[in-house]
C-alpha positions in Angstrom: 17.6 -27.0 10.9 14.8 -24.8 11.7 16.8 -21.7 10.4 17.0 -23.2 7.1 13.3 -24.3 7.1 12.6 -20.7 7.8 14.8 -19.4 4.9 13.3 -21.8 2.5 9.5 -21.9 3.7 9.3 -18.8 5.8 8.1 -15.4 4.6 10.9 -13.1 3.8 8.9 -10.1 3.5 7.6 -10.2 7.0 10.8 -8.4 8.5 9.6 -5.2 10.2 12.6 -3.0 8.4 10.9 -3.7 5.0 8.2 -1.2 4.5 5.3 -1.4 2.3 7.1 1.1 -0.4 9.8 -1.3 -0.6 7.3 -4.3 -1.2 5.9 -2.2 -4.0 9.1 -1.4 -5.7 10.2 -4.8 -5.3 7.3 -6.4 -7.1 7.4 -3.6 -9.8 10.9 -4.5 -10.6 10.1 -8.1 -10.5 6.8 -7.6 -12.7 9.1 -5.7 -15.3 11.7 -8.5 -15.8 8.9 -11.2 -16.1 7.1 -9.3 -18.8 10.3 -8.7 -20.6 11.3 -12.5 -20.6 7.6 -13.5 -21.2 8.2 -14.1 -24.9 6.3 -17.2 -25.1 3.6 -16.1 -22.5 5.2 -18.8 -19.8 4.9 -16.3 -17.3 1.4 -15.2 -17.9 0.0 -16.7 -14.8 2.8 -15.3 -12.3 2.3 -11.7 -14.1 -1.5 -11.9 -13.3 -0.7 -13.2 -10.0 1.3 -10.2 -8.9 -0.9 -7.3 -10.8 -4.1 -7.4 -8.7 -2.6 -7.7 -5.0 0.0 -4.8 -6.4 -2.7 -2.7 -7.4 -4.5 -3.2 -4.1 -1.8 -2.4 -1.9 -0.9 0.9 -3.6 -4.6 1.8 -3.6 -4.8 1.1 0.1 -1.4 2.8 0.7 -2.7 5.9 -1.0 -5.9 6.0 1.0 -4.1 5.0 4.3 -1.9 8.3 3.6 -4.8 10.7 2.6 -6.8 9.6 5.8 -3.6 9.9 8.0 -2.6 13.3 6.4 -6.1 14.5 7.2 -6.5 13.5 10.9 -2.6 13.7 11.4 -2.5 10.2 12.6 -3.6 6.7 12.0 -6.0 6.8 15.0 -8.9 8.7 15.1 -12.2 8.6 17.3 -15.4 7.5 15.9 -16.6 11.0 16.4 -13.8 12.5 14.4 -14.0 9.9 11.7 -17.6 10.9 11.2 -16.9 14.6 11.3 -14.0 14.1 8.8 -16.2 12.3 6.5 -19.0 15.3 6.6 -16.5 17.9 6.3 -15.2 15.9 3.2 -18.6 15.8 1.5 -19.2 19.5 2.0 -15.8 20.5 1.2 -16.1 18.5 -2.3 -19.6 19.6 -3.0 -18.6 22.6 -5.4 -16.0 20.6 -7.2 -18.4 17.6 -7.7 -20.9 20.1 -9.1 -18.5 21.3 -11.6 -17.1 18.2 -12.8 -20.5 16.7 -13.1 -22.1 19.5 -15.1 -24.3 21.2 -12.4 -26.5 20.5 -9.3 -29.1 19.1 -11.5 -27.1 16.5 -13.6 -27.4 12.9 -12.9 -23.8 12.3 -11.4 -24.3 15.1 -8.8 -27.6 13.5 -7.8 -26.0 10.3 -7.2 -23.7 12.0 -4.7 -26.4 14.2 -3.2 -29.8 13.1 -3.8 -31.0 14.9 -0.8 -28.6 17.6 -1.0 -25.6 18.7 0.9 -27.8 18.7 4.3 -28.1 14.9 4.0 -24.5 14.7 5.0 -24.5 17.8 7.4 -27.6 16.4 9.5 -27.1 12.7 9.1 -27.0 10.5 12.6 -24.1 8.2 13.4 -26.0 5.0 12.2 -26.4 6.3 8.9 -22.9 7.1 8.2 -21.9 3.8 6.9 -24.9 3.8 4.3 -23.5 7.2 3.1 -20.1 6.2 2.9 -21.0 2.9 0.7 -23.0 5.0 -1.5 -20.3 7.4 -2.1 -17.9 4.6 -2.7 -19.9 3.1 -5.2 -21.0 6.2 -6.9 -17.1 7.3 -7.1 -16.0 4.0 -8.3 -18.7 3.9 -11.0 -17.7 7.1 -12.5 -13.6 7.0 -12.4 -13.8 8.5 -15.9 -15.5 11.8 -14.8 -13.6 12.2 -11.4 -9.9 13.3 -11.2 -7.7 10.8 -9.4 -7.2 12.8 -6.1 -10.9 13.4 -5.9 -11.8 9.8 -6.6 -9.3 8.8 -4.0 -10.6 10.9 -1.3 -14.2 9.9 -1.8 -13.3 6.1 -1.9 -10.9 6.4 1.3 -13.6 6.4 3.8 -14.9 2.9 2.7 -11.5 1.7 2.6 -10.9 3.2 6.4 -14.2 1.3 7.4 -12.8 -2.2 6.1 -9.4 -1.7 7.2 -9.6 -0.8 10.9 -9.3 -2.3 14.3 -10.9 -0.9 17.7 -8.6 -0.3 20.4 -10.3 -1.6 23.4 -8.7 0.9 25.9 -10.2 4.1 24.4 -12.3 2.8 21.5 -10.5 4.6 18.7 -10.1 3.3 15.5 -6.7 2.4 14.0 -6.3 2.3 10.5 -4.4 -0.7 9.1 -3.1 -1.7 5.8 -2.0 -5.2 6.9 -4.5 -7.4 4.6 -3.5 -6.0 1.5 0.3 -6.1 2.1 -0.1 -9.9 3.2 -2.0 -10.6 -0.1 0.9 -9.3 -2.0 3.6 -10.7 0.4 1.9 -14.4 -0.4 1.8 -13.7 -4.0 5.4 -13.0 -4.3 6.2 -16.1 -2.5 4.2 -18.0 -4.8 6.0 -16.3 -7.9 9.3 -17.0 -5.9 8.7 -20.4 -5.7 7.4 -21.0 -9.0 10.3 -19.4 -10.6 12.5 -22.0 -8.3 10.5 -24.8 -9.5 10.9 -23.9 -13.2 14.8 -23.5 -13.0 15.8 -26.0 -10.3 19.4 -25.6 -9.0 20.1 -22.3 -11.1 20.1 -20.1 -8.4 21.9 -17.4 -10.3 19.2 -17.4 -13.1 16.4 -17.6 -10.4 17.8 -14.6 -8.5 18.1 -12.4 -11.8 14.3 -12.2 -11.7 14.4 -10.3 -8.2 16.4 -7.7 -7.0 16.6 -8.3 -3.1 19.0 -5.5 -2.6 15.8 -3.4 -3.0 14.3 -5.0 -0.1 17.5 -4.7 2.1 19.2 -1.6 1.0 21.1 0.2 3.4 20.6 3.9 4.1 23.6 6.5 2.9 23.8 7.4 6.9 24.4 3.4 7.5 26.7 2.7 4.7 29.0 5.8 5.7 28.9 4.5 9.4 30.2 1.0 8.1 32.7 2.5 6.0 34.2 4.8 8.4 34.2 1.7 11.1 36.0 -0.5 8.1 38.6 2.4 7.5 39.4 2.7 11.2 39.7 -1.3 11.6 42.1 -0.8 8.5 44.2 1.8 9.9 44.2 -0.3 13.2 45.4 -3.3 11.5 48.4 -1.3 9.6 49.6 0.2 12.9 50.0 -3.1 14.5 51.8 -4.4 11.6 54.2 -1.5 11.9 54.8 -1.9 15.5 55.4 -5.5 15.0 
């Protein structure tokens, strides 16, 4: 009884083998099908339900990868994080000057109102303020910034909103759990809504969702299973011949 309830009311996306990449791919596939069948706008609410958390997780995943790649890990000390932010703002300064129209342009001065030295000499307590300012300016001027540059500038704000502190060494550990949970909950809502709309028609309900995306076996595992099946088949044949 408990097993049945877990299948019906539980979260099928919480399994560890289901990566965030698979969740995104599954959601995009479901969205495409909902949009194609939305001839009378009957799925408008479900489409809107998925779009925002999907975009949110994709952004978080991109920023997560940026920080992880820069540091070589998803764990970083507070001092390393501050140094990484300062280095980023110094490295990006020539590019920001170029895309904004020079060091006297209004956009450049929004990023560097007191020059590059404001970042170089900033004390630890002021870093959250600077990160928040950079995030706001980068978000407000997305039309002028290349996507990679914008993501890099926004990623530090994302990190501050999505880390936990390990009590053993006081290191910051980057997580994207909240963004993924939001998308999982939205998907569950959509799946149950489709089930309510077409009660008893399991085949049609399943046609909206390709669960093979979530539980797809790797080629290595498939080959292993095929070898095992062939071996069992040969063994069965040999036993029949012996008999």
